[in-house]
All heavy atoms as TSV, in Angstrom:
chain	resi	resn	atom	element	x	y	z
A	1	MET	N	N	272.578	176.017	88.423
A	1	MET	CA	C	271.600	174.970	88.276
A	1	MET	C	C	272.287	173.612	88.106
A	1	MET	O	O	271.832	172.624	88.656
A	1	MET	CB	C	270.695	175.288	87.081
A	1	MET	CG	C	269.607	174.289	86.885
A	1	MET	SD	S	268.593	174.039	88.324
A	1	MET	CE	C	267.224	175.052	87.973
A	2	ILE	N	N	273.373	173.585	87.356
A	2	ILE	CA	C	274.087	172.329	87.136
A	2	ILE	C	C	274.611	171.772	88.459
A	2	ILE	O	O	274.520	170.573	88.712
A	2	ILE	CB	C	275.231	172.529	86.120
A	2	ILE	CG1	C	274.639	172.816	84.742
A	2	ILE	CG2	C	276.142	171.310	86.067
A	2	ILE	CD1	C	275.632	173.253	83.704
A	3	ASP	N	N	275.124	172.642	89.332
A	3	ASP	CA	C	275.615	172.187	90.634
A	3	ASP	C	C	274.497	171.624	91.494
A	3	ASP	O	O	274.714	170.704	92.273
A	3	ASP	CB	C	276.304	173.331	91.375
A	3	ASP	CG	C	277.645	173.700	90.765
A	3	ASP	OD1	O	278.241	172.841	90.076
A	3	ASP	OD2	O	278.084	174.837	90.969
A	4	SER	N	N	273.298	172.145	91.355
A	4	SER	CA	C	272.156	171.668	92.143
A	4	SER	C	C	271.623	170.333	91.639
A	4	SER	O	O	271.363	169.422	92.410
A	4	SER	CB	C	271.013	172.689	92.109
A	4	SER	OG	O	271.413	173.891	92.678
A	5	VAL	N	N	271.471	170.215	90.327
A	5	VAL	CA	C	270.877	169.017	89.728
A	5	VAL	C	C	271.896	167.878	89.620
A	5	VAL	O	O	271.555	166.713	89.722
A	5	VAL	CB	C	270.276	169.361	88.345
A	5	VAL	CG1	C	269.736	168.129	87.644
A	5	VAL	CG2	C	269.179	170.400	88.502
A	6	LYS	N	N	273.154	168.232	89.394
A	6	LYS	CA	C	274.244	167.271	89.230
A	6	LYS	C	C	273.964	166.226	88.138
A	6	LYS	O	O	274.020	165.020	88.381
A	6	LYS	CB	C	274.548	166.577	90.557
A	6	LYS	CG	C	275.068	167.522	91.613
A	6	LYS	CD	C	275.429	166.786	92.860
A	6	LYS	CE	C	275.919	167.605	93.994
A	6	LYS	NZ	N	276.010	168.990	93.977
A	7	PRO	N	N	273.667	166.695	86.927
A	7	PRO	CA	C	273.455	165.729	85.839
A	7	PRO	C	C	274.774	165.047	85.490
A	7	PRO	O	O	275.849	165.585	85.743
A	7	PRO	CB	C	272.985	166.610	84.686
A	7	PRO	CG	C	273.643	167.921	84.953
A	7	PRO	CD	C	273.640	168.067	86.453
A	8	ARG	N	N	274.684	163.872	84.918
A	8	ARG	CA	C	275.909	163.171	84.537
A	8	ARG	C	C	276.455	163.692	83.215
A	8	ARG	O	O	277.635	163.568	82.943
A	8	ARG	CB	C	275.656	161.672	84.469
A	8	ARG	CG	C	275.359	161.123	85.873
A	8	ARG	CD	C	275.454	159.650	85.944
A	8	ARG	NE	N	274.292	159.022	85.337
A	8	ARG	CZ	C	274.180	157.728	85.125
A	8	ARG	NH1	N	275.160	156.917	85.468
A	8	ARG	NH2	N	273.106	157.234	84.581
A	9	LEU	N	N	275.596	164.290	82.405
A	9	LEU	CA	C	276.044	164.816	81.117
A	9	LEU	C	C	275.361	166.149	80.838
A	9	LEU	O	O	274.147	166.282	80.976
A	9	LEU	CB	C	275.707	163.828	79.995
A	9	LEU	CG	C	276.325	164.120	78.634
A	9	LEU	CD1	C	277.842	164.066	78.697
A	9	LEU	CD2	C	275.816	163.123	77.611
A	10	VAL	N	N	276.162	167.136	80.465
A	10	VAL	CA	C	275.664	168.462	80.098
A	10	VAL	C	C	276.046	168.696	78.639
A	10	VAL	O	O	277.211	168.549	78.269
A	10	VAL	CB	C	276.300	169.563	80.982
A	10	VAL	CG1	C	275.883	170.939	80.512
A	10	VAL	CG2	C	275.959	169.345	82.438
A	11	VAL	N	N	275.056	169.043	77.820
A	11	VAL	CA	C	275.299	169.350	76.413
A	11	VAL	C	C	274.889	170.804	76.188
A	11	VAL	O	O	273.702	171.114	76.143
A	11	VAL	CB	C	274.502	168.409	75.477
A	11	VAL	CG1	C	274.774	168.751	74.015
A	11	VAL	CG2	C	274.848	166.951	75.760
A	12	PRO	N	N	275.858	171.721	76.094
A	12	PRO	CA	C	275.513	173.137	75.907
A	12	PRO	C	C	274.879	173.377	74.540
A	12	PRO	O	O	275.263	172.763	73.542
A	12	PRO	CB	C	276.854	173.854	76.032
A	12	PRO	CG	C	277.894	172.827	75.836
A	12	PRO	CD	C	277.296	171.500	76.170
A	13	MET	N	N	273.893	174.263	74.534
A	13	MET	CA	C	273.175	174.597	73.301
A	13	MET	C	C	272.978	176.100	73.222
A	13	MET	O	O	273.079	176.803	74.214
A	13	MET	CB	C	271.800	173.919	73.302
A	13	MET	CG	C	271.861	172.407	73.337
A	13	MET	SD	S	270.248	171.661	73.524
A	13	MET	CE	C	269.426	172.225	72.053
A	14	HIS	N	N	272.655	176.585	72.048
A	14	HIS	CA	C	272.291	177.985	71.830
A	14	HIS	C	C	273.393	178.951	72.245
A	14	HIS	O	O	273.184	179.870	73.019
A	14	HIS	CB	C	270.979	178.323	72.534
A	14	HIS	CG	C	269.866	177.422	72.155
A	14	HIS	ND1	N	269.284	177.455	70.911
A	14	HIS	CD2	C	269.248	176.430	72.832
A	14	HIS	CE1	C	268.343	176.531	70.852
A	14	HIS	NE2	N	268.310	175.889	72.000
A	15	PHE	N	N	274.574	178.717	71.723
A	15	PHE	CA	C	275.685	179.611	71.973
A	15	PHE	C	C	276.199	180.144	70.646
A	15	PHE	O	O	275.862	179.632	69.586
A	15	PHE	CB	C	276.798	178.904	72.760
A	15	PHE	CG	C	277.270	177.612	72.135
A	15	PHE	CD1	C	278.214	177.624	71.129
A	15	PHE	CD2	C	276.768	176.400	72.566
A	15	PHE	CE1	C	278.651	176.444	70.549
A	15	PHE	CE2	C	277.201	175.213	71.994
A	15	PHE	CZ	C	278.140	175.238	70.976
A	16	ARG	N	N	276.996	181.171	70.729
A	16	ARG	CA	C	277.543	181.790	69.522
A	16	ARG	C	C	278.660	180.939	68.931
A	16	ARG	O	O	279.460	180.373	69.648
A	16	ARG	CB	C	278.103	183.169	69.846
A	16	ARG	CG	C	277.044	184.175	70.188
A	16	ARG	CD	C	277.672	185.489	70.497
A	16	ARG	NE	N	278.118	186.095	69.237
A	16	ARG	CZ	C	278.376	187.361	69.083
A	16	ARG	NH1	N	278.269	188.183	70.096
A	16	ARG	NH2	N	278.759	187.831	67.929
A	17	THR	N	N	278.694	180.895	67.620
A	17	THR	CA	C	279.805	180.270	66.905
A	17	THR	C	C	280.268	181.274	65.860
A	17	THR	O	O	279.670	182.337	65.701
A	17	THR	CB	C	279.372	178.962	66.194
A	17	THR	OG1	O	278.445	179.281	65.171
A	17	THR	CG2	C	278.760	177.969	67.172
A	18	LEU	N	N	281.308	180.941	65.127
A	18	LEU	CA	C	281.763	181.858	64.084
A	18	LEU	C	C	280.710	182.019	62.992
A	18	LEU	O	O	280.634	183.050	62.346
A	18	LEU	CB	C	283.076	181.355	63.485
A	18	LEU	CG	C	284.267	181.404	64.432
A	18	LEU	CD1	C	285.490	180.775	63.771
A	18	LEU	CD2	C	284.574	182.822	64.864
A	19	ARG	N	N	279.885	180.987	62.789
A	19	ARG	CA	C	278.838	181.045	61.776
A	19	ARG	C	C	277.527	181.619	62.301
A	19	ARG	O	O	276.815	182.314	61.598
A	19	ARG	CB	C	278.580	179.628	61.255
A	19	ARG	CG	C	278.667	179.522	59.769
A	19	ARG	CD	C	278.604	178.108	59.296
A	19	ARG	NE	N	277.252	177.587	59.423
A	19	ARG	CZ	C	276.912	176.341	59.181
A	19	ARG	NH1	N	277.821	175.474	58.832
A	19	ARG	NH2	N	275.676	175.948	59.304
A	20	LEU	N	N	277.197	181.294	63.534
A	20	LEU	CA	C	275.933	181.709	64.140
A	20	LEU	C	C	276.233	182.709	65.244
A	20	LEU	O	O	276.904	182.378	66.216
A	20	LEU	CB	C	275.210	180.488	64.713
A	20	LEU	CG	C	273.898	180.758	65.425
A	20	LEU	CD1	C	272.831	181.224	64.424
A	20	LEU	CD2	C	273.425	179.515	66.152
A	21	LYS	N	N	275.743	183.956	65.087
A	21	LYS	CA	C	276.050	185.001	66.065
A	21	LYS	C	C	274.784	185.706	66.552
A	21	LYS	O	O	274.590	186.892	66.320
A	21	LYS	CB	C	277.008	186.024	65.457
A	21	LYS	CG	C	278.335	185.431	65.055
A	21	LYS	CD	C	279.228	186.469	64.439
A	21	LYS	CE	C	280.521	185.830	63.981
A	21	LYS	NZ	N	281.427	186.744	63.355
A	22	PRO	N	N	273.890	184.961	67.252
A	22	PRO	CA	C	272.688	185.620	67.767
A	22	PRO	C	C	273.058	186.661	68.825
A	22	PRO	O	O	274.027	186.480	69.572
A	22	PRO	CB	C	271.870	184.481	68.364
A	22	PRO	CG	C	272.821	183.356	68.536
A	22	PRO	CD	C	273.959	183.561	67.599
A	23	ARG	N	N	272.294	187.730	68.874
A	23	ARG	CA	C	272.542	188.790	69.854
A	23	ARG	C	C	272.345	188.278	71.271
A	23	ARG	O	O	271.521	187.415	71.527
A	23	ARG	CB	C	271.582	189.950	69.622
A	23	ARG	CG	C	272.104	190.932	68.634
A	23	ARG	CD	C	271.223	192.109	68.448
A	23	ARG	NE	N	270.559	192.519	69.691
A	23	ARG	CZ	C	269.651	193.454	69.755
A	23	ARG	NH1	N	269.289	194.082	68.681
A	23	ARG	NH2	N	269.085	193.770	70.883
A	24	ASN	N	N	273.100	188.806	72.189
A	24	ASN	CA	C	272.981	188.528	73.618
A	24	ASN	C	C	273.254	187.076	73.988
A	24	ASN	O	O	272.805	186.618	75.026
A	24	ASN	CB	C	271.599	188.934	74.149
A	24	ASN	CG	C	271.333	190.404	73.943
A	24	ASN	OD1	O	272.249	191.215	74.038
A	24	ASN	ND2	N	270.110	190.742	73.632
A	25	GLN	N	N	273.962	186.349	73.140
A	25	GLN	CA	C	274.371	185.001	73.509
A	25	GLN	C	C	275.883	184.950	73.569
A	25	GLN	O	O	276.572	185.626	72.815
A	25	GLN	CB	C	273.818	183.969	72.529
A	25	GLN	CG	C	272.321	183.816	72.677
A	25	GLN	CD	C	271.793	182.647	71.876
A	25	GLN	OE1	O	272.488	182.028	71.113
A	25	GLN	NE2	N	270.529	182.369	72.060
A	26	PHE	N	N	276.381	184.150	74.488
A	26	PHE	CA	C	277.814	184.088	74.752
A	26	PHE	C	C	278.511	183.062	73.863
A	26	PHE	O	O	277.900	182.128	73.368
A	26	PHE	CB	C	278.062	183.719	76.220
A	26	PHE	CG	C	277.577	184.765	77.173
A	26	PHE	CD1	C	276.419	184.573	77.899
A	26	PHE	CD2	C	278.279	185.949	77.343
A	26	PHE	CE1	C	275.966	185.537	78.777
A	26	PHE	CE2	C	277.839	186.919	78.218
A	26	PHE	CZ	C	276.677	186.707	78.934
A	27	TRP	N	N	279.803	183.237	73.722
A	27	TRP	CA	C	280.627	182.235	73.052
A	27	TRP	C	C	280.685	181.009	73.937
A	27	TRP	O	O	280.588	181.098	75.156
A	27	TRP	CB	C	282.036	182.789	72.830
A	27	TRP	CG	C	282.072	183.941	71.884
A	27	TRP	CD1	C	282.093	185.266	72.218
A	27	TRP	CD2	C	282.069	183.898	70.459
A	27	TRP	NE1	N	282.110	186.042	71.090
A	27	TRP	CE2	C	282.100	185.224	69.993
A	27	TRP	CE3	C	282.047	182.859	69.538
A	27	TRP	CZ2	C	282.098	185.539	68.640
A	27	TRP	CZ3	C	282.061	183.180	68.187
A	27	TRP	CH2	C	282.085	184.502	67.751
A	28	ILE	N	N	280.865	179.850	73.360
A	28	ILE	CA	C	280.920	178.602	74.126
A	28	ILE	C	C	282.021	178.641	75.180
A	28	ILE	O	O	281.851	178.116	76.277
A	28	ILE	CB	C	281.073	177.383	73.185
A	28	ILE	CG1	C	281.003	176.073	73.957
A	28	ILE	CG2	C	282.359	177.453	72.383
A	28	ILE	CD1	C	279.705	175.807	74.630
A	29	GLN	N	N	283.133	179.292	74.908
A	29	GLN	CA	C	284.231	179.326	75.870
A	29	GLN	C	C	283.814	179.986	77.178
A	29	GLN	O	O	284.280	179.595	78.251
A	29	GLN	CB	C	285.455	180.029	75.282
A	29	GLN	CG	C	286.693	179.880	76.134
A	29	GLN	CD	C	287.071	178.425	76.375
A	29	GLN	OE1	O	287.148	177.642	75.440
A	29	GLN	NE2	N	287.284	178.062	77.619
A	30	THR	N	N	282.938	180.957	77.128
A	30	THR	CA	C	282.452	181.616	78.341
A	30	THR	C	C	281.782	180.604	79.257
A	30	THR	O	O	281.982	180.605	80.463
A	30	THR	CB	C	281.461	182.738	77.977
A	30	THR	OG1	O	282.085	183.619	77.056
A	30	THR	CG2	C	281.018	183.502	79.197
A	31	PHE	N	N	281.004	179.692	78.680
A	31	PHE	CA	C	280.341	178.640	79.454
A	31	PHE	C	C	281.357	177.619	79.958
A	31	PHE	O	O	281.326	177.198	81.119
A	31	PHE	CB	C	279.281	177.958	78.583
A	31	PHE	CG	C	278.600	176.803	79.247
A	31	PHE	CD1	C	277.633	177.011	80.211
A	31	PHE	CD2	C	278.939	175.508	78.911
A	31	PHE	CE1	C	277.006	175.935	80.834
A	31	PHE	CE2	C	278.322	174.432	79.514
A	31	PHE	CZ	C	277.354	174.646	80.480
A	32	LEU	N	N	282.266	177.211	79.095
A	32	LEU	CA	C	283.230	176.170	79.457
A	32	LEU	C	C	284.201	176.621	80.538
A	32	LEU	O	O	284.769	175.781	81.242
A	32	LEU	CB	C	283.998	175.705	78.217
A	32	LEU	CG	C	283.158	175.010	77.154
A	32	LEU	CD1	C	284.044	174.622	75.972
A	32	LEU	CD2	C	282.425	173.810	77.713
A	33	ASP	N	N	284.381	177.916	80.708
A	33	ASP	CA	C	285.278	178.433	81.746
A	33	ASP	C	C	284.814	178.054	83.148
A	33	ASP	O	O	285.591	178.106	84.097
A	33	ASP	CB	C	285.424	179.948	81.636
A	33	ASP	CG	C	286.277	180.367	80.456
A	33	ASP	OD1	O	287.016	179.515	79.908
A	33	ASP	OD2	O	286.190	181.553	80.064
A	34	TYR	N	N	283.561	177.660	83.314
A	34	TYR	CA	C	283.036	177.240	84.609
A	34	TYR	C	C	283.449	175.819	84.978
A	34	TYR	O	O	283.207	175.378	86.097
A	34	TYR	CB	C	281.510	177.331	84.632
A	34	TYR	CG	C	280.992	178.747	84.621
A	34	TYR	CD1	C	280.499	179.318	83.463
A	34	TYR	CD2	C	281.012	179.522	85.782
A	34	TYR	CE1	C	280.034	180.622	83.445
A	34	TYR	CE2	C	280.552	180.831	85.778
A	34	TYR	CZ	C	280.058	181.366	84.599
A	34	TYR	OH	O	279.600	182.659	84.585
A	35	PHE	N	N	284.046	175.093	84.052
A	35	PHE	CA	C	284.383	173.687	84.272
A	35	PHE	C	C	285.885	173.460	84.103
A	35	PHE	O	O	286.499	174.055	83.230
A	35	PHE	CB	C	283.643	172.794	83.261
A	35	PHE	CG	C	282.161	172.936	83.338
A	35	PHE	CD1	C	281.489	173.826	82.517
A	35	PHE	CD2	C	281.416	172.187	84.236
A	35	PHE	CE1	C	280.123	173.983	82.587
A	35	PHE	CE2	C	280.041	172.330	84.316
A	35	PHE	CZ	C	279.394	173.232	83.491
A	36	PRO	N	N	286.456	172.550	84.898
A	36	PRO	CA	C	287.865	172.212	84.676
A	36	PRO	C	C	288.021	171.504	83.328
A	36	PRO	O	O	287.106	170.810	82.873
A	36	PRO	CB	C	288.204	171.260	85.819
A	36	PRO	CG	C	286.985	171.114	86.650
A	36	PRO	CD	C	285.875	171.861	86.021
A	37	ASN	N	N	289.159	171.662	82.687
A	37	ASN	CA	C	289.379	171.071	81.360
A	37	ASN	C	C	289.140	169.574	81.318
A	37	ASN	O	O	288.651	169.048	80.318
A	37	ASN	CB	C	290.802	171.362	80.878
A	37	ASN	CG	C	290.969	172.812	80.470
A	37	ASN	OD1	O	290.001	173.508	80.201
A	37	ASN	ND2	N	292.205	173.265	80.443
A	38	GLU	N	N	289.486	168.859	82.389
A	38	GLU	CA	C	289.321	167.406	82.377
A	38	GLU	C	C	287.853	166.969	82.453
A	38	GLU	O	O	287.543	165.799	82.286
A	38	GLU	CB	C	290.128	166.745	83.507
A	38	GLU	CG	C	289.740	167.161	84.905
A	38	GLU	CD	C	290.462	168.416	85.393
A	38	GLU	OE1	O	291.280	168.984	84.657
A	38	GLU	OE2	O	290.183	168.825	86.522
A	39	GLN	N	N	286.953	167.912	82.654
A	39	GLN	CA	C	285.524	167.609	82.702
A	39	GLN	C	C	284.846	167.838	81.352
A	39	GLN	O	O	283.672	167.550	81.197
A	39	GLN	CB	C	284.853	168.523	83.742
A	39	GLN	CG	C	284.053	167.802	84.766
A	39	GLN	CD	C	283.431	168.795	85.750
A	39	GLN	OE1	O	284.024	169.794	86.133
A	39	GLN	NE2	N	282.235	168.496	86.146
A	40	VAL	N	N	285.570	168.352	80.369
A	40	VAL	CA	C	284.987	168.745	79.087
A	40	VAL	C	C	285.471	167.815	77.978
A	40	VAL	O	O	286.660	167.543	77.846
A	40	VAL	CB	C	285.370	170.204	78.741
A	40	VAL	CG1	C	284.792	170.611	77.392
A	40	VAL	CG2	C	284.895	171.148	79.834
A	41	ASP	N	N	284.508	167.320	77.182
A	41	ASP	CA	C	284.810	166.485	76.021
A	41	ASP	C	C	284.247	167.159	74.775
A	41	ASP	O	O	283.195	167.807	74.833
A	41	ASP	CB	C	284.166	165.101	76.159
A	41	ASP	CG	C	284.682	164.352	77.369
A	41	ASP	OD1	O	285.906	164.237	77.497
A	41	ASP	OD2	O	283.854	163.884	78.173
A	42	PHE	N	N	284.928	166.985	73.653
A	42	PHE	CA	C	284.473	167.544	72.392
A	42	PHE	C	C	284.147	166.404	71.432
A	42	PHE	O	O	284.991	165.542	71.186
A	42	PHE	CB	C	285.537	168.456	71.771
A	42	PHE	CG	C	285.754	169.715	72.553
A	42	PHE	CD1	C	286.677	169.762	73.579
A	42	PHE	CD2	C	285.018	170.853	72.263
A	42	PHE	CE1	C	286.868	170.920	74.311
A	42	PHE	CE2	C	285.205	172.018	72.988
A	42	PHE	CZ	C	286.133	172.050	74.017
A	43	ALA	N	N	282.933	166.406	70.894
A	43	ALA	CA	C	282.551	165.419	69.890
A	43	ALA	C	C	282.965	165.956	68.525
A	43	ALA	O	O	282.999	167.162	68.311
A	43	ALA	CB	C	281.038	165.184	69.920
A	44	CYS	N	N	283.270	165.082	67.627
A	44	CYS	CA	C	283.677	165.497	66.282
A	44	CYS	C	C	282.487	165.453	65.329
A	44	CYS	O	O	282.666	165.322	64.117
A	44	CYS	CB	C	284.800	164.600	65.778
A	44	CYS	SG	S	286.299	164.787	66.738
A	45	ASP	N	N	281.302	165.571	65.854
A	45	ASP	CA	C	280.090	165.517	65.037
A	45	ASP	C	C	279.017	166.361	65.703
A	45	ASP	O	O	279.150	166.768	66.842
A	45	ASP	CB	C	279.616	164.071	64.904
A	45	ASP	CG	C	278.789	163.826	63.641
A	45	ASP	OD1	O	278.358	164.814	63.009
A	45	ASP	OD2	O	278.581	162.657	63.298
A	46	TYR	N	N	277.923	166.619	64.995
A	46	TYR	CA	C	276.837	167.403	65.573
A	46	TYR	C	C	275.763	166.519	66.189
A	46	TYR	O	O	274.756	166.999	66.701
A	46	TYR	CB	C	276.222	168.357	64.541
A	46	TYR	CG	C	275.710	167.682	63.297
A	46	TYR	CD1	C	274.429	167.176	63.242
A	46	TYR	CD2	C	276.520	167.551	62.179
A	46	TYR	CE1	C	273.964	166.547	62.108
A	46	TYR	CE2	C	276.064	166.937	61.035
A	46	TYR	CZ	C	274.789	166.426	61.008
A	46	TYR	OH	O	274.339	165.806	59.884
A	47	SER	N	N	275.953	165.190	66.165
A	47	SER	CA	C	275.028	164.286	66.844
A	47	SER	C	C	275.814	163.107	67.409
A	47	SER	O	O	276.859	162.732	66.891
A	47	SER	CB	C	273.940	163.790	65.892
A	47	SER	OG	O	274.492	162.928	64.925
A	48	VAL	N	N	275.305	162.563	68.506
A	48	VAL	CA	C	275.905	161.381	69.117
A	48	VAL	C	C	274.777	160.455	69.565
A	48	VAL	O	O	273.661	160.904	69.814
A	48	VAL	CB	C	276.807	161.714	70.324
A	48	VAL	CG1	C	278.037	162.478	69.909
A	48	VAL	CG2	C	276.040	162.461	71.378
A	49	THR	N	N	275.081	159.192	69.663
A	49	THR	CA	C	274.137	158.212	70.198
A	49	THR	C	C	274.737	157.671	71.483
A	49	THR	O	O	275.870	157.185	71.489
A	49	THR	CB	C	273.915	157.067	69.196
A	49	THR	OG1	O	273.433	157.622	67.972
A	49	THR	CG2	C	272.915	156.072	69.733
A	50	LEU	N	N	273.985	157.791	72.562
A	50	LEU	CA	C	274.453	157.352	73.868
A	50	LEU	C	C	273.467	156.371	74.473
A	50	LEU	O	O	272.267	156.480	74.254
A	50	LEU	CB	C	274.604	158.539	74.818
A	50	LEU	CG	C	275.577	159.631	74.427
A	50	LEU	CD1	C	275.394	160.846	75.320
A	50	LEU	CD2	C	276.995	159.121	74.526
A	51	SER	N	N	273.975	155.457	75.265
A	51	SER	CA	C	273.115	154.585	76.050
A	51	SER	C	C	273.363	154.910	77.520
A	51	SER	O	O	274.311	155.648	77.856
A	51	SER	CB	C	273.435	153.119	75.763
A	51	SER	OG	O	274.701	152.787	76.287
A	52	LYS	N	N	272.566	154.363	78.382
A	52	LYS	CA	C	272.738	154.606	79.809
A	52	LYS	C	C	274.131	154.172	80.266
A	52	LYS	O	O	274.755	154.806	81.106
A	52	LYS	CB	C	271.659	153.867	80.597
A	52	LYS	CG	C	271.637	154.202	82.049
A	52	LYS	CD	C	270.464	153.554	82.748
A	52	LYS	CE	C	270.470	153.939	84.216
A	52	LYS	NZ	N	269.323	153.390	84.920
A	53	ALA	N	N	274.643	153.096	79.675
A	53	ALA	CA	C	275.973	152.598	80.033
A	53	ALA	C	C	277.079	153.575	79.635
A	53	ALA	O	O	278.163	153.546	80.203
A	53	ALA	CB	C	276.206	151.246	79.376
A	54	ASP	N	N	276.813	154.440	78.659
A	54	ASP	CA	C	277.809	155.415	78.196
A	54	ASP	C	C	277.923	156.630	79.111
A	54	ASP	O	O	278.883	157.387	79.000
A	54	ASP	CB	C	277.455	155.919	76.788
A	54	ASP	CG	C	277.502	154.823	75.746
A	54	ASP	OD1	O	278.361	153.930	75.861
A	54	ASP	OD2	O	276.666	154.873	74.818
A	55	LEU	N	N	276.955	156.846	79.978
A	55	LEU	CA	C	276.962	158.037	80.822
A	55	LEU	C	C	278.075	157.968	81.861
A	55	LEU	O	O	278.339	156.911	82.438
A	55	LEU	CB	C	275.613	158.194	81.520
A	55	LEU	CG	C	274.426	158.466	80.594
A	55	LEU	CD1	C	273.131	158.497	81.394
A	55	LEU	CD2	C	274.620	159.761	79.846
A	56	PRO	N	N	278.742	159.092	82.101
A	56	PRO	CA	C	279.829	159.117	83.083
A	56	PRO	C	C	279.292	159.018	84.505
A	56	PRO	O	O	278.093	159.206	84.751
A	56	PRO	CB	C	280.489	160.478	82.835
A	56	PRO	CG	C	279.419	161.311	82.231
A	56	PRO	CD	C	278.526	160.378	81.466
A	57	ASP	N	N	280.172	158.740	85.453
A	57	ASP	CA	C	279.769	158.637	86.859
A	57	ASP	C	C	279.529	160.004	87.488
A	57	ASP	O	O	278.697	160.146	88.370
A	57	ASP	CB	C	280.838	157.891	87.658
A	57	ASP	CG	C	280.944	156.434	87.227
A	57	ASP	OD1	O	279.925	155.856	86.806
A	57	ASP	OD2	O	282.055	155.893	87.303
A	58	SER	N	N	280.274	161.004	87.032
A	58	SER	CA	C	280.094	162.364	87.553
A	58	SER	C	C	279.856	163.305	86.369
A	58	SER	O	O	280.003	162.928	85.217
A	58	SER	CB	C	281.322	162.794	88.355
A	58	SER	OG	O	282.459	162.775	87.528
A	59	THR	N	N	279.490	164.528	86.667
A	59	THR	CA	C	279.122	165.500	85.639
A	59	THR	C	C	280.275	165.760	84.668
A	59	THR	O	O	281.399	166.044	85.060
A	59	THR	CB	C	278.698	166.832	86.274
A	59	THR	OG1	O	277.585	166.594	87.140
A	59	THR	CG2	C	278.307	167.850	85.212
A	60	ARG	N	N	279.948	165.634	83.374
A	60	ARG	CA	C	280.881	165.970	82.301
A	60	ARG	C	C	280.125	166.820	81.282
A	60	ARG	O	O	278.909	166.771	81.197
A	60	ARG	CB	C	281.418	164.715	81.624
A	60	ARG	CG	C	282.246	163.873	82.589
A	60	ARG	CD	C	283.118	162.866	81.916
A	60	ARG	NE	N	284.061	163.397	80.972
A	60	ARG	CZ	C	285.290	163.809	81.267
A	60	ARG	NH1	N	285.716	163.802	82.495
A	60	ARG	NH2	N	286.107	164.232	80.326
A	61	VAL	N	N	280.877	167.594	80.533
A	61	VAL	CA	C	280.305	168.462	79.504
A	61	VAL	C	C	280.696	167.895	78.151
A	61	VAL	O	O	281.862	167.605	77.907
A	61	VAL	CB	C	280.822	169.907	79.641
A	61	VAL	CG1	C	280.250	170.794	78.554
A	61	VAL	CG2	C	280.506	170.467	81.021
A	62	LEU	N	N	279.714	167.728	77.267
A	62	LEU	CA	C	279.964	167.234	75.915
A	62	LEU	C	C	279.602	168.338	74.931
A	62	LEU	O	O	278.431	168.729	74.839
A	62	LEU	CB	C	279.150	165.982	75.631
A	62	LEU	CG	C	279.304	165.404	74.211
A	62	LEU	CD1	C	280.755	164.980	73.944
A	62	LEU	CD2	C	278.364	164.233	74.016
A	63	VAL	N	N	280.586	168.848	74.216
A	63	VAL	CA	C	280.374	169.910	73.246
A	63	VAL	C	C	280.305	169.276	71.847
A	63	VAL	O	O	281.255	168.628	71.413
A	63	VAL	CB	C	281.510	170.958	73.289
A	63	VAL	CG1	C	281.256	172.069	72.274
A	63	VAL	CG2	C	281.642	171.520	74.696
A	64	LEU	N	N	279.179	169.443	71.199
A	64	LEU	CA	C	278.995	168.918	69.846
A	64	LEU	C	C	279.419	169.958	68.830
A	64	LEU	O	O	279.359	171.164	69.087
A	64	LEU	CB	C	277.535	168.542	69.616
A	64	LEU	CG	C	276.948	167.525	70.587
A	64	LEU	CD1	C	275.461	167.324	70.295
A	64	LEU	CD2	C	277.670	166.214	70.506
A	65	THR	N	N	279.795	169.498	67.645
A	65	THR	CA	C	280.120	170.398	66.555
A	65	THR	C	C	278.835	171.058	66.067
A	65	THR	O	O	277.793	170.413	65.982
A	65	THR	CB	C	280.755	169.608	65.400
A	65	THR	OG1	O	281.939	168.992	65.901
A	65	THR	CG2	C	281.107	170.495	64.232
A	66	HIS	N	N	278.901	172.349	65.758
A	66	HIS	CA	C	277.722	173.050	65.249
A	66	HIS	C	C	277.358	172.508	63.884
A	66	HIS	O	O	278.220	172.297	63.032
A	66	HIS	CB	C	278.028	174.553	65.162
A	66	HIS	CG	C	276.841	175.362	64.799
A	66	HIS	ND1	N	276.568	175.714	63.502
A	66	HIS	CD2	C	275.850	175.870	65.553
A	66	HIS	CE1	C	275.449	176.415	63.476
A	66	HIS	NE2	N	275.003	176.533	64.718
A	67	ALA	N	N	276.073	172.249	63.679
A	67	ALA	CA	C	275.596	171.636	62.424
A	67	ALA	C	C	275.839	172.525	61.234
A	67	ALA	O	O	275.591	173.672	61.204
A	67	ALA	CB	C	274.118	171.322	62.514
């Protein structure tokens, strides 16, 4: 779906963490394996504020810290 829509920013949600382990959900690394490392950014917080000017020119993945 991401390849079809080509969003400029992808924020993965509802994945397993060491604290949260819902059944039948994958670890974040399983999702990130679909993207080259240079396309992935890690935020040091569980929330970010972005404006239109902050959006990248091509698709990037932003991983937030689990709350």
